[in-house]
C-alpha positions in Angstrom: 17.8 9.3 -5.8 14.2 9.6 -6.9 14.0 10.8 -10.5 11.1 13.0 -11.7 12.3 13.2 -15.3 10.6 11.3 -18.0 13.0 9.0 -19.8 10.8 9.0 -22.9 10.5 12.7 -23.6 9.9 13.2 -27.3 11.1 16.5 -28.9 8.4 18.3 -30.7 5.5 16.3 -29.2 2.7 18.5 -28.0 -0.1 17.6 -25.7 -3.9 18.2 -25.9 -4.4 18.4 -22.1 -2.6 20.6 -19.7 -1.5 19.6 -16.2 -3.9 22.1 -14.6 -6.5 19.5 -13.8 -4.0 17.0 -12.4 -2.6 19.7 -10.1 -6.1 20.6 -8.9 -6.9 17.0 -8.1 -3.5 16.4 -6.3 -4.1 19.5 -4.2 -7.5 18.2 -3.2 -6.2 14.7 -2.4 -3.3 16.2 -0.3 -5.7 18.5 1.6 -8.0 15.6 2.5 -5.2 13.2 3.4 -3.9 12.2 6.8 -0.4 11.4 5.6 0.6 8.5 8.0 3.3 6.9 5.8 5.3 8.1 2.9 7.7 6.8 0.3 7.2 9.6 -2.1 5.5 12.2 0.1 2.5 14.3 -0.8 4.7 17.4 -1.1 6.3 15.7 -4.1 3.2 14.0 -5.5 2.4 16.6 -8.2 5.9 16.9 -9.5 6.2 13.1 -9.7 2.8 12.6 -11.4 3.4 15.5 -13.8 6.5 13.8 -15.1 5.2 10.2 -15.1 1.5 9.6 -15.9 -0.8 9.8 -18.9 -3.5 12.5 -18.6 -7.2 11.7 -18.8 -10.3 13.8 -19.2 -14.0 12.8 -19.5 -17.4 14.2 -18.6 -18.0 11.9 -15.6 -16.1 13.3 -12.6 -16.2 10.0 -10.7 -14.1 8.3 -13.4 -11.8 11.3 -13.8 -11.2 11.8 -10.1 -10.7 8.1 -9.5 -8.2 7.8 -12.3 -6.0 10.5 -10.8 -6.6 9.3 -7.2 -5.3 5.8 -8.1 -2.2 7.3 -9.6 -1.8 9.5 -6.5 -2.0 6.4 -4.3 0.2 4.3 -6.5 3.2 6.7 -6.2 3.0 6.3 -2.4 4.0 2.7 -2.9 7.2 3.3 -5.0 9.9 2.7 -2.5 13.6 3.3 -3.1 15.8 0.6 -1.5 19.5 -0.5 -1.7 18.4 -2.9 -4.4 16.6 -0.3 -6.4 12.9 0.5 -6.5 10.2 -1.8 -5.3 6.4 -1.4 -5.2 4.6 -2.2 -1.9 1.1 -3.5 -1.2 0.7 -1.9 2.3 2.3 1.4 3.3 2.9 0.4 7.0 5.2 -2.6 7.6 3.1 -5.8 8.1 4.4 -8.9 9.7 3.6 -11.2 6.7 5.5 -9.1 4.2 9.1 -9.9 3.2 12.1 -7.7 2.4 11.3 -4.0 2.0 7.7 -4.7 3.0 7.1 -6.5 -0.4 4.4 -9.1 -1.0 4.2 -11.0 -4.2 0.4 -11.5 -4.3 -0.5 -8.2 -6.1 2.7 -7.9 -8.1 1.0 -8.7 -11.3 -1.3 -5.7 -10.8 1.7 -3.5 -10.0 3.2 -4.2 -13.4 0.0 -3.9 -15.4 -0.8 -0.6 -13.7 2.7 0.8 -13.5 3.6 0.0 -17.2 2.1 3.3 -18.1 4.6 5.3 -16.0 6.9 7.3 -18.2 10.1 6.5 -16.4 11.0 2.8 -16.8 13.4 2.6 -13.9 10.7 1.8 -11.3 9.5 -1.4 -12.9 12.9 -2.3 -14.3 14.2 -2.4 -10.7 11.1 -4.2 -9.5 11.3 -6.9 -12.1 15.0 -7.6 -11.2 14.1 -7.6 -7.5 11.6 -10.4 -7.8 13.6 -12.5 -10.2 17.3 -11.8 -9.5 17.2 -10.0 -6.1 16.0 -10.9 -2.7 12.3 -11.0 -3.3 10.2 -14.1 -2.5 8.0 -14.5 -5.6 6.4 -17.7 -4.5 5.2 -16.5 -1.1 1.8 -16.1 -2.8 0.4 -17.1 -6.2 1.2 -14.4 -8.8 1.7 -14.0 -12.6 5.2 -12.4 -12.7 6.4 -13.5 -16.1 3.1 -12.6 -17.8 3.1 -9.2 -16.1 6.7 -8.4 -16.9 6.1 -9.3 -20.5 2.8 -7.2 -20.6 4.9 -4.3 -19.4 7.4 -5.0 -22.3 4.5 -4.7 -24.8 4.1 -1.0 -23.7 7.7 -0.1 -23.2 9.7 -2.6 -25.3 13.0 -3.7 -23.8 14.1 -7.0 -25.4 17.4 -6.9 -23.6 15.8 -6.9 -20.2 13.4 -9.7 -21.2 16.3 -11.9 -22.4 18.3 -11.0 -19.3 15.5 -12.2 -17.0 14.5 -15.2 -19.1 16.5 -17.9 -17.2 15.3 -16.5 -13.9 11.7 -16.7 -15.1 12.3 -20.4 -16.0 13.9 -21.1 -12.6 10.9 -19.5 -10.9 8.4 -21.5 -13.0 10.3 -24.8 -12.3 10.4 -24.0 -8.6 6.6 -23.7 -8.7 6.4 -27.1 -10.4 8.5 -28.7 -7.7 6.2 -27.5 -4.9 2.7 -27.0 -6.3 2.3 -29.3 -9.3 -0.1 -32.2 -8.4 -0.4 -35.7 -9.7 -3.3 -34.5 -11.8 -1.0 -32.3 -13.8 -2.5 -29.1 -12.5 -1.2 -26.8 -9.8 -2.9 -26.7 -6.4 -2.9 -24.0 -3.9 -4.2 -23.1 -0.4 -6.8 -20.4 -0.8 -4.9 -18.2 1.7 -1.8 -18.4 -0.5 -3.9 -17.2 -3.4 -4.6 -14.2 -1.2 -8.2 -15.4 -0.8 -8.7 -16.4 2.8 -12.0 -18.0 4.1 -13.3 -18.8 0.6 -16.3 -21.1 0.2 -14.6 -23.3 -2.4 -11.5 -23.7 -0.3 -8.1 -25.0 -1.3 -7.2 -27.4 -4.2 -6.8 -27.2 -7.9 -7.9 -23.6 -8.5 -8.5 -21.6 -11.6 -6.3 -18.8 -10.2 -2.9 -20.4 -9.9 -3.4 -22.6 -13.0 -4.3 -19.5 -15.1 -1.3 -17.7 -13.7 1.0 -20.6 -14.6 -0.5 -20.8 -18.0 0.0 -17.1 -18.5 3.6 -17.3 -17.3 4.3 -20.3 -19.6 3.0 -18.4 -22.6 5.1 -15.4 -21.6 8.2 -17.4 -21.2 7.7 -19.0 -24.6 7.3 -15.6 -26.2 10.4 -14.3 -24.5 12.3 -17.4 -25.6 11.3 -16.6 -29.1 12.8 -13.1 -28.7 16.0 -14.7 -27.4 16.2 -17.1 -30.4 15.8 -20.2 -28.1 13.5 -22.4 -30.1 13.8 -25.4 -27.8 12.8 -23.4 -24.8 9.9 -21.8 -26.7 8.6 -25.2 -27.7 9.0 -26.6 -24.2 6.9 -23.8 -22.6 4.3 -23.8 -25.3 3.8 -27.5 -24.5 3.5 -26.7 -20.8 0.9 -24.0 -21.5 -1.1 -26.3 -23.8 -1.2 -29.0 -21.1 -2.4 -26.7 -18.4 -5.1 -25.3 -20.8 -6.4 -28.8 -21.7 -6.6 -29.9 -18.0 -8.1 -26.7 -16.7 -10.8 -26.8 -19.3 -11.6 -30.5 -18.8 -11.2 -30.7 -15.0 -12.2 -27.3 -13.6 -15.1 -26.5 -15.8 -18.5 -27.5 -14.4 -20.8 -28.0 -17.5 -23.9 -28.0 -15.3 -23.3 -24.7 -13.6 -21.3 -23.3 -16.6 -18.4 -22.1 -14.5 -14.8 -22.8 -13.5 -14.6 -24.2 -10.0 -12.2 -25.4 -7.4 -11.4 -29.1 -7.6 -10.6 -30.8 -4.3 -7.1 -32.3 -4.5 -8.0 -35.4 -2.5 -11.5 -36.3 -3.6 -11.3 -34.7 -7.1 -14.8 -33.3 -6.5 -15.7 -29.8 -7.7 -16.8 -27.2 -5.1 -20.6 -26.6 -5.2 -20.1 -22.8 -5.6 -19.4 -20.3 -8.3 -16.7 -17.9 -7.1 -15.6 -14.7 -8.9 -12.0 -16.0 -9.4 -13.5 -18.4 -11.9 -13.2 -15.6 -14.4 -9.4 -15.6 -14.1 -8.8 -17.8 -17.2 -10.0 -15.0 -19.5 -7.3 -12.7 -18.0 -4.9 -14.8 -20.1 -7.3 -15.6 -23.0 -7.1 -19.2 -22.0 -10.6 -20.6 -22.7 -11.3 -21.7 -26.3 -13.7 -19.4 -28.2 -17.0 -20.7 -29.4 -17.1 -23.7 -27.0 -19.7 -22.2 -24.6 -17.4 -21.1 -21.8 -18.5 -17.5 -22.3 -21.9 -18.3 -20.8 -20.2 -18.0 -17.4 -20.2 -14.2 -17.8 -24.0 -14.0 -17.4 -23.3 -14.5 -13.7 -21.5 -11.2 -13.5 -24.7 -9.2 -14.1 -27.0 -11.6 -12.2 -28.1 -10.4 -8.7 -28.2 -14.0 -7.7 -24.6 -14.3 -9.0 -22.0 -11.5 -8.5 -23.9 -8.3 -9.3 -24.3 -5.9 -6.3 -24.4 -2.1 -5.8 -20.8 -2.1 -4.6 -19.7 -5.5 -6.1 -18.9 -7.7 -7.7 -19.2 -10.2 -4.8 -16.5 -12.8 -4.5 -19.0 -15.6 -4.3 -22.4 -16.1 -5.8 -25.1 -14.6 -3.6 -27.5 -17.5 -4.0 -25.2 -19.9 -2.3 -26.0 -20.7 1.4 -22.3 -20.1 2.3 -22.4 -16.5 1.1 -21.6 -14.2 4.0 -20.8 -10.7 4.9 -19.3 -11.1 8.4 -17.9 -8.8 10.9 -16.5 -11.6 13.0 -13.5 -13.8 12.7 -10.8 -13.1 10.1 -10.9 -9.6 8.8 -10.1 -10.6 5.2 -12.8 -13.0 4.0 -13.5 -14.1 0.5 -16.9 -15.7 1.0 -18.9 -12.7 -0.2 -17.3 -9.2 0.2 -16.2 -7.3 -2.8 -12.4 -7.2 -3.3 -10.7 -4.7 -5.7 -8.0 -7.3 -6.4 -10.7 -9.7 -7.9 -12.6 -6.9 -9.5 -9.5 -5.8 -11.4 -8.9 -9.3 -12.6 -12.5 -9.7 -13.7 -12.6 -6.4 -15.6 -9.3 -7.1 -17.4 -10.6 -10.6 -18.3 -13.9 -9.1 -19.5 -12.0 -6.6 -21.7 -10.3 -9.6 -23.3 -13.7 -11.4 -23.8 -15.1 -8.3 -25.5 -12.0 -7.9 -27.7 -11.1 -11.5 -28.5 -14.3 -13.6 -28.4 -17.4 -13.7 -30.5 -20.2 -14.2 -28.0 -23.5 -12.8 -26.9 -23.4 -13.5 -23.2 -22.1 -10.0 -22.1 -21.6 -6.7 -23.8 -19.9 -3.3 -23.6 -22.6 -1.8 -21.4 -22.1 -4.5 -18.9 -18.4 -3.7 -18.9 -19.1 0.0 -18.4 -21.6 -0.5 -15.6 -19.3 -2.9 -13.7 -16.4 -0.4 -14.1 -18.7 2.3 -12.9 -19.7 0.4 -9.8 -16.0 -0.2 -9.1 -15.2 3.5 -9.7 -17.9 4.7 -7.3 -16.7 2.3 -4.7 -13.5 4.4 -4.3 -15.1 6.5 -1.5 -15.3 6.7 2.3 -17.3 8.9 4.6 -15.1 10.2 7.4 -16.2 10.7 11.0 -16.8 14.4 10.3 -19.2 13.4 7.6 -17.0 14.4 4.6 -16.9 11.9 1.7 -13.3 11.5 0.4 -11.7 9.3 -2.2 -10.5 6.0 -0.7 -9.1 2.6 -1.6 -8.8 -0.1 1.0 -9.1 -3.9 1.4 -12.6 -5.3 1.1 -16.1 -3.7 0.8 -19.6 -4.5 1.9 -21.2 -5.1 -1.5 -24.5 -3.6 -0.5 -23.4 -0.5 1.5 -19.9 0.3 0.1 -18.4 0.5 3.6 -14.8 -0.9 4.0 -15.1 -4.0 6.1 -11.5 -4.7 7.1 -11.0 -1.1 8.1 -14.2 -1.2 10.2 -13.0 -4.3 12.0 -9.4 -3.3 12.5 -9.9 0.2 13.9 -11.5 -1.5 16.9 -9.5 -4.7 17.0 -7.6 -4.3 20.2 -9.1 -2.6 23.2 -11.0 -0.2 21.0 -8.0 0.7 18.8 -5.6 -0.4 16.0 -3.4 -3.4 16.6 0.3 -3.3 15.8 0.2 -7.0 15.2 -2.4 -6.4 12.4 -0.4 -3.7 10.7 -1.1 -0.6 12.8 -3.3 2.4 12.2 -5.1 2.5 8.9 -3.4 -0.7 7.6 -5.5 -0.8 4.4 -5.4 2.9 3.6 -4.2 3.6 0.0 -4.1 -0.2 -0.4 -2.1 -1.2 -3.5 -3.7 -4.6 -4.2 -5.5 -3.9 -7.5 -5.5 -1.9 -10.7 -7.7 0.9 -12.0 -5.8 3.2 -14.4 -4.9 0.2 -16.6 -8.6 -0.6 -16.9 -9.3 3.0 -18.1 -6.4 2.9 -20.6 -6.7 -0.7 -22.1 -10.4 -1.2 -21.4 -12.6 1.9 -21.5 -10.4 3.9 -23.8 -9.3 0.7 -25.4 -5.5 1.0 -26.2 -4.6 -2.7 -26.6 -0.9 -3.4 -26.2 0.5 -5.7 -28.9 3.8 -7.3 -29.8 4.0 -5.7 -33.2 4.5 -2.1 -34.2 0.8 -1.4 -34.4 -1.6 0.8 -32.4 -4.9 -0.9 -31.8 -7.6 1.2 -30.1 -11.0 -0.4 -29.4 -13.0 1.6 -26.8 -15.4 -0.3 -24.6 -17.3 2.8 -23.8 -20.8 2.6 -25.3 -21.0 5.3 -27.9 -24.2 6.9 -26.6 -22.9 7.6 -23.1 -20.2 10.2 -23.3 -19.7 13.1 -25.7 -16.0 13.1 -25.3 -12.9 11.8 -23.6 -9.1 12.3 -24.1 -6.2 10.2 -23.0 -3.1 12.1 -23.5 0.7 11.8 -23.0 0.7 8.0 -23.3 4.2 6.6 -23.8 3.8 3.6 -26.1 6.7 1.9 -28.0 8.8 5.0 -27.8 6.1 7.3 -29.1 3.7 9.7 -27.4 0.0 8.8 -28.1 -3.2 10.8 -27.7 -6.6 9.2 -28.1 -9.6 11.5 -28.5 -13.3 10.9 -28.7 -15.2 14.0 -29.6 -18.8 13.6 -30.8 -19.2 17.1 -32.1 -15.6 18.0 -32.9 -15.9 21.2 -30.9 -14.3 20.0 -27.6 -10.8 19.4 -28.9 -10.9 20.8 -32.5 -9.6 17.7 -34.1 -12.7 16.7 -36.0 -15.8 14.6 -35.1 -15.2 11.1 -33.9 -12.3 9.0 -32.7 -8.8 10.3 -33.4 -5.4 8.9 -32.6 -2.3 11.1 -32.6 1.3 10.0 -32.4 3.8 12.7 -31.3 1.1 15.3 -32.0 0.3 14.2 -35.5 -3.0 12.5 -36.5 -2.3 8.9 -37.6 -5.9 7.5 -37.7 -9.5 8.8 -37.5 -13.0 7.3 -37.5 -16.3 9.1 -37.3 -17.5 6.3 -35.0 -16.4 5.0 -31.6 -15.1 1.8 -33.1 -11.9 -0.3 -33.3 -9.0 1.4 -35.1 -5.8 -0.5 -36.1 -3.0 1.5 -37.5 0.7 0.9 -38.0 3.3 3.1 -36.3 5.6 4.4 -38.9 
C-alpha cells in the first residue's frame, strides 16, 4: 500500500517554509490537468508531496513553479507492483517498454531526481527491481550503479549497497560480453542510447563509455564499503582503462570535442553533438588538459545555444535539422530534456571540480533558465500551462513529438505509438536535482560533511530557501537572504541542520561544514 509517511522524520526539527505554497501549486496543476493516466492520482498528489519532497522558494516564479511541477509529474510515475515500486518513463503503456512499463534508458535520472524523496522505499524497490528482479537493465544504455550509489550519498544505506554489489558486477560483465569492442571501448547503436536519427550515428560513443566508467567507479567504491579490496582494485583498473581510451580515441583535438568513433573505419564523426558533454557527468576528463574548451560550444549560437535549447547537434553542421517528417524522435537538432539534464549536471561538476575559464556560473544559470522556461505549452484554448514532453523545437519551444503524434493516424493518436498524449508528463530527465545540487549547490559527498556551493550568480536574486531536505539522516535548510529581512536568520548564506544553524557566510560562496 502506498505510504505517505516520511521515514526520516526528525523530532524537534522545524521548517522555515510552510506547505501553503506547495498546496497552491498542486491545486493549480490539478485544475489544469487532463488526468489521462494515474499511478498516484491527482487527488492524492498534495498529500504525497507534502510528506516526501524538499520545499523551495525563490523570487523567480518560473523556477519555483517548474520545481514543484516536476515533483508533481514525478509522483505520477511511481507505480506499485507485485515486485515493489518502480518508476516509469511513459504513463501510458508503450510497446517497447518491458515489465510494468519500465524502460532502462532514463533510470539514472530517476535515481538522481528521486534520491531527494523522504521515503526511501520507492528507490529501494526500484534498485532491487533492476538488479535482482525482472527488469531489463541492458535494454538501453544507462548508468545504474553510479545512480544507485549517488542515491546512497544522500540517503546512506551501506547494507543495500553491499546487498546489490554482486548484481552490479554481473550487470557490468554482461555489458562487457555484448558491447565491449576490440578497441577496448564500448560501442552502441544510437537508438539504444535513446538517441535515434543522430548525425554522428552508431559506434564508440561518449555516452555508453562514460556510463560504464561511472558504473565501474561506483562498483569500486561499493566494493570498498564491502571490504572487498580485490574487487575494488579490479574495477578501478576498468575505469582507468575506459578513461584513457575515451580521452585518446574520442577526443577531437581540432574541433575540441568528444565525438562518435565509427566501429569499422575508426574515423570520428564530423559533428559535435551535445552528448559529448557526458564525460563530465562522471568527472571523467582530466583537469587542466584543455578539454574544458568544449564548453564554449554550449553558449555559441553556431554550437548548441538556442532560445529553447540546447540543441542536440551543433547548428552550423549541414546535417542539423528540425524535421516534422519521418521518425518522431530525432536527435539531429531538436532540444531534448534528457540531454539537457545530463549537460547541466555535467556543467555543475565542471564549475565545482575544474579550474577553467571556458564557462561560468552565469552561463549555468542562463542555460538552466532556458530549460526552466521550456516547461510550458499553449493549449488549443490559448491558455499556457506547465508541461514536460519529449523533444522541443529549439527556436519556438513547441513540443515536436506531440505535434507529430496527435495527427499520426487518420488525424488522431495512434495506439501503436503509445496512444493519446504519449509524451505528456514525460519522465525522461531531471530538474529538481539540478536546483538542489546545482543552483542551490548542495553537493552530495561520501563523508559526513555538508558542502554547499550555489551556482546562482550573487547579483541575480535577493533570496532563496531550500527547506526540509533529508540528507544523511538530518533535515537541512539552505537560505540565501541578501538583507536578512526575508527569513530573519541574518544576512547572507545560512545552513541549518534540524533547525539549528551550523554554518553562515555573508557571501553567496562555497561553505563546507562537518555534520556533528
